C-alpha positions as CSV (number, residue, x, y, z in Angstrom):
1,X,-0.1,1.2,-7.4
2,X,-3.5,0.2,-6.7
3,X,-5.9,0.1,-4.4
4,X,-6.9,-3.6,-2.7
5,X,-8.7,-2.5,-0.6
6,X,-10.1,0.8,1.4
7,X,-11.8,2.0,4.3
8,X,-14.0,5.3,3.6
9,X,-15.6,6.2,7.0
10,X,-15.5,3.2,8.6
11,X,-17.2,3.4,11.9
12,X,-18.2,0.2,14.2
13,X,-18.8,-1.1,17.5
14,X,-20.1,-4.5,19.7
15,X,-23.2,-1.7,21.4
16,X,-23.4,1.9,21.5
17,X,-20.2,2.6,22.4
18,X,-17.8,2.1,18.9
19,X,-15.0,0.8,19.1
20,X,-13.5,2.7,16.0
21,X,-14.4,6.0,14.2
22,X,-14.2,7.4,11.4
23,X,-11.5,5.2,9.6
24,X,-10.1,6.4,6.5
25,X,-7.3,3.3,4.8
26,X,-5.8,1.5,1.9
27,X,-4.2,-1.3,1.3
28,X,-2.0,-1.3,-1.9
29,X,-1.4,-4.6,-3.9
30,X,1.6,-6.0,-2.4
31,X,2.0,-3.8,0.3
32,X,2.6,-5.0,3.4
33,X,0.8,-3.9,6.7
34,X,1.9,-4.0,9.9
35,X,-1.3,-2.9,12.9
36,X,-0.6,-1.5,15.8
37,X,-2.0,0.2,18.8
38,X,-3.2,-0.8,22.5
39,X,-5.0,-4.0,23.6
40,X,-8.2,-3.2,22.9
41,X,-8.1,-0.7,20.5
42,X,-10.3,-2.8,17.5
43,X,-7.2,-4.0,15.7
44,X,-8.8,-7.3,15.1
45,X,-12.2,-5.6,14.9
46,X,-10.9,-4.2,12.3
47,X,-9.3,-7.6,10.0
48,X,-13.0,-8.9,10.9
49,X,-14.1,-6.0,7.9
50,X,-11.7,-6.0,6.2
51,X,-12.3,-10.2,5.8
52,X,-16.5,-8.9,5.6
53,X,-16.7,-11.1,8.3
54,X,-18.6,-7.4,9.9
55,X,-20.6,-4.5,8.5
56,X,-19.8,-1.5,9.9
57,X,-22.5,0.5,11.5
58,X,-21.5,3.8,8.8
59,X,-18.8,4.2,5.8
60,X,-17.9,1.6,3.1
61,X,-15.3,-1.3,3.3
62,X,-14.4,-1.7,-0.5
63,X,-12.2,-4.7,-2.5
64,X,-10.9,-3.9,-5.2
65,X,-13.4,-0.7,-6.1
66,X,-15.8,-2.7,-4.8
67,X,-18.4,-2.7,-1.3
68,X,-17.8,-5.7,0.3
69,X,-21.2,-5.6,1.8
70,X,-22.6,-6.3,-1.4
71,X,-20.2,-9.4,-2.0
72,X,-21.2,-13.1,-1.4
73,X,-19.2,-14.8,2.1
74,X,-18.0,-17.6,-1.2
75,X,-17.2,-14.6,-3.5
76,X,-15.1,-12.8,-0.5
77,X,-13.3,-15.8,0.6
78,X,-12.5,-16.4,-2.8
79,X,-10.6,-12.8,-2.9
80,X,-9.1,-12.7,0.8
81,X,-8.0,-14.7,3.7
82,X,-8.1,-13.7,7.1
83,X,-6.1,-16.5,9.6
84,X,-7.0,-15.9,13.2
85,X,-5.0,-15.7,16.8
86,X,-6.2,-18.9,18.0
87,X,-8.7,-21.5,15.5
88,X,-11.1,-24.2,17.0
89,X,-10.7,-27.7,16.1
90,X,-12.3,-29.8,18.2
91,X,-11.6,-33.5,16.3
92,X,-8.6,-35.3,15.3
93,X,-8.6,-33.6,11.6
94,X,-4.7,-33.8,10.7
95,X,-3.0,-31.2,8.8
96,X,-3.6,-32.1,4.9
97,X,-7.4,-32.1,6.3
98,X,-7.3,-28.9,7.8
99,X,-5.1,-27.1,4.7
100,X,-7.9,-28.9,2.5
101,X,-10.7,-26.6,3.8
102,X,-9.2,-23.5,2.3
103,X,-10.5,-25.0,-0.4
104,X,-13.9,-25.1,0.0
105,X,-15.4,-21.8,-1.2
106,X,-14.1,-22.9,-4.3
107,X,-15.6,-26.6,-5.0
108,X,-19.0,-27.4,-6.1
109,X,-22.1,-28.4,-4.6
110,X,-21.2,-32.2,-3.7
111,X,-18.5,-32.1,-5.6
112,X,-14.8,-33.0,-4.0
113,X,-11.6,-31.4,-4.8
114,X,-9.7,-30.7,-8.7
115,X,-7.0,-30.9,-10.0
116,X,-6.4,-27.0,-9.2
117,X,-7.1,-27.5,-5.3
118,X,-4.6,-30.3,-4.8
119,X,-2.1,-27.7,-7.1
120,X,-3.0,-24.6,-5.0
121,X,-2.8,-27.0,-0.8
122,X,0.5,-28.7,-2.0
123,X,1.4,-24.3,-3.3
124,X,-0.2,-23.3,0.1
125,X,2.1,-26.9,2.2
126,X,4.9,-25.8,0.4
127,X,5.0,-21.4,0.5
128,X,5.2,-22.6,4.3
129,X,7.3,-26.0,4.9
130,X,4.3,-27.7,6.5
131,X,4.7,-30.1,3.6
132,X,5.9,-32.9,6.6
133,X,3.6,-32.2,9.0
134,X,0.3,-33.5,6.4
135,X,-0.2,-36.6,8.5
136,X,0.3,-34.8,12.1
137,X,-2.6,-34.0,14.4
138,X,-3.2,-30.4,14.1
139,X,-4.0,-30.3,17.9
140,X,-0.9,-32.3,18.6
141,X,1.6,-29.8,17.4
142,X,3.5,-27.5,18.7
143,X,2.5,-23.5,18.6
144,X,5.0,-21.9,15.9
145,X,4.0,-24.8,13.9
146,X,0.6,-24.8,14.1
147,X,0.4,-20.7,12.9
148,X,2.7,-22.6,9.9
149,X,-0.3,-24.4,9.2
150,X,-3.5,-22.0,9.7
151,X,-1.2,-19.5,6.9
152,X,-0.8,-22.3,4.5
153,X,-5.4,-22.7,5.4
154,X,-5.2,-19.2,4.2
155,X,-3.0,-19.3,1.4
156,X,-5.0,-22.5,0.5
157,X,-8.3,-19.5,-0.4
158,X,-5.6,-18.3,-3.0
159,X,-5.7,-14.7,-1.6
160,X,-5.9,-11.7,-3.2
161,X,-5.3,-10.1,0.3
162,X,-4.1,-12.3,3.2
163,X,-5.1,-10.7,6.5
164,X,-2.8,-12.3,10.0
165,X,-4.4,-11.9,13.6
166,X,-0.5,-11.3,15.7
167,X,0.6,-14.2,13.8
168,X,3.9,-14.1,15.9
169,X,0.9,-14.7,19.4
170,X,3.0,-17.2,21.8
171,X,5.7,-18.0,20.1
172,X,9.5,-17.9,21.8
173,X,12.1,-16.1,19.5
174,X,13.6,-18.5,17.2
175,X,9.5,-19.6,16.3
176,X,9.1,-16.2,16.2
177,X,11.5,-14.8,13.3
178,X,10.3,-17.7,11.7
179,X,7.7,-17.0,11.6
180,X,9.3,-13.8,10.3
181,X,11.1,-14.8,7.5
182,X,7.9,-16.6,6.4
183,X,5.9,-12.5,5.9
184,X,9.0,-11.9,4.0
185,X,8.9,-14.6,1.9
186,X,5.7,-14.9,1.3
187,X,5.7,-10.7,0.4
188,X,9.0,-11.8,-1.7
189,X,6.2,-14.0,-4.0
190,X,3.7,-10.5,-4.3
191,X,1.8,-11.2,-1.6
192,X,-0.9,-8.7,0.1
193,X,-1.0,-8.8,3.4
194,X,-2.4,-7.0,6.8
195,X,-0.8,-8.4,9.9
196,X,-1.9,-6.8,13.6
197,X,1.4,-7.3,15.9
198,X,2.0,-7.1,19.6
199,X,6.0,-6.8,19.0
200,X,6.7,-3.8,17.2
201,X,10.3,-5.4,17.3
202,X,9.4,-7.6,14.8
203,X,7.7,-5.1,12.0
204,X,11.2,-3.5,10.9
205,X,12.7,-5.4,8.0
206,X,9.9,-8.0,7.8
207,X,7.1,-4.9,6.8
208,X,7.0,-2.1,4.4
209,X,4.8,0.6,6.4
210,X,3.1,0.6,9.5
211,X,-0.5,1.5,10.5
212,X,-1.6,2.2,13.8
213,X,-5.2,2.4,15.9
214,X,-5.2,4.0,18.5
215,X,-8.6,5.5,21.0
216,X,-9.4,9.1,20.2
217,X,-6.8,9.4,18.1
218,X,-7.7,9.3,14.1
219,X,-6.3,6.6,12.1
220,X,-1.8,6.9,11.0
221,X,-0.1,5.4,8.3
222,X,2.8,5.8,7.0
223,X,7.1,4.1,6.6
224,X,7.9,2.2,9.6
225,X,11.4,4.1,10.6
226,X,8.5,7.3,10.8
227,X,5.4,5.2,12.7
228,X,8.1,3.5,14.7
229,X,9.5,6.3,15.6
230,X,9.2,7.5,19.9
231,X,7.1,9.9,19.9
232,X,5.0,8.3,17.5
233,X,5.0,5.2,20.0
234,X,3.9,7.9,23.0
235,X,1.5,8.6,21.0
236,X,0.5,5.4,19.6
237,X,0.4,4.1,22.7
238,X,-0.7,6.8,25.3
239,X,2.8,7.0,26.8
240,X,4.1,9.6,29.1
241,X,6.4,11.6,27.1
242,X,10.3,10.8,27.4
243,X,9.3,7.5,28.9
244,X,10.4,5.5,25.9
245,X,13.5,4.8,25.0
246,X,15.5,6.4,22.5
247,X,18.3,4.6,20.5
248,X,16.6,1.1,21.6
249,X,12.7,2.1,19.9
250,X,13.1,4.1,16.9
251,X,13.9,2.7,13.5
252,X,15.2,5.5,11.5
């Protein structure tokens, strides 16, 4: 498979103390990868680095073989979309107006939405089953509806790589299942995804592989069944050996 995204010895910290250190990882075209790790390990930071929103202190983040730091924000936004945990919308924007923002990188100066933009917006609404919400006010939607609309916003960019930061966060069980079905649907469409995940039980049958980051440990990447076995999880989350139930957790 063609390598789409590459972390090459990437280190980063918001202060003198690094959050991520010597990270090496690859995301190939068509992969659907779950990113796991303890709170504060740097999952959101890794996604922001992947989106070109942060610059590594050392090392290189490459997209399609070229360093992200050499690309313009517009160029990156045409290739990579990051769907954040929270989307602050201070005004009474409708769902359609929110999703339209995904076309911003493609709009020429003083130009409006073109036919190709409208097609991308309609396709994003269709993929996320949010077309019926288009006239609703975003801030008045339920948590599950807002999550799907945020993904529609990202898909409207027609990205080569879709980054999801905790897409199932604060959703009830039914809405979590709907979110996993949406991710499986996007995966079947050939969309490349990297998503940080908090609930490990949602990963099996949805993601093709797992990537883990943990303080003091090198980044690990591997098949779902290997990465979610108790021995691996005890190492990733620094749990005492034997503290995780074998039957319920191990997916092998």
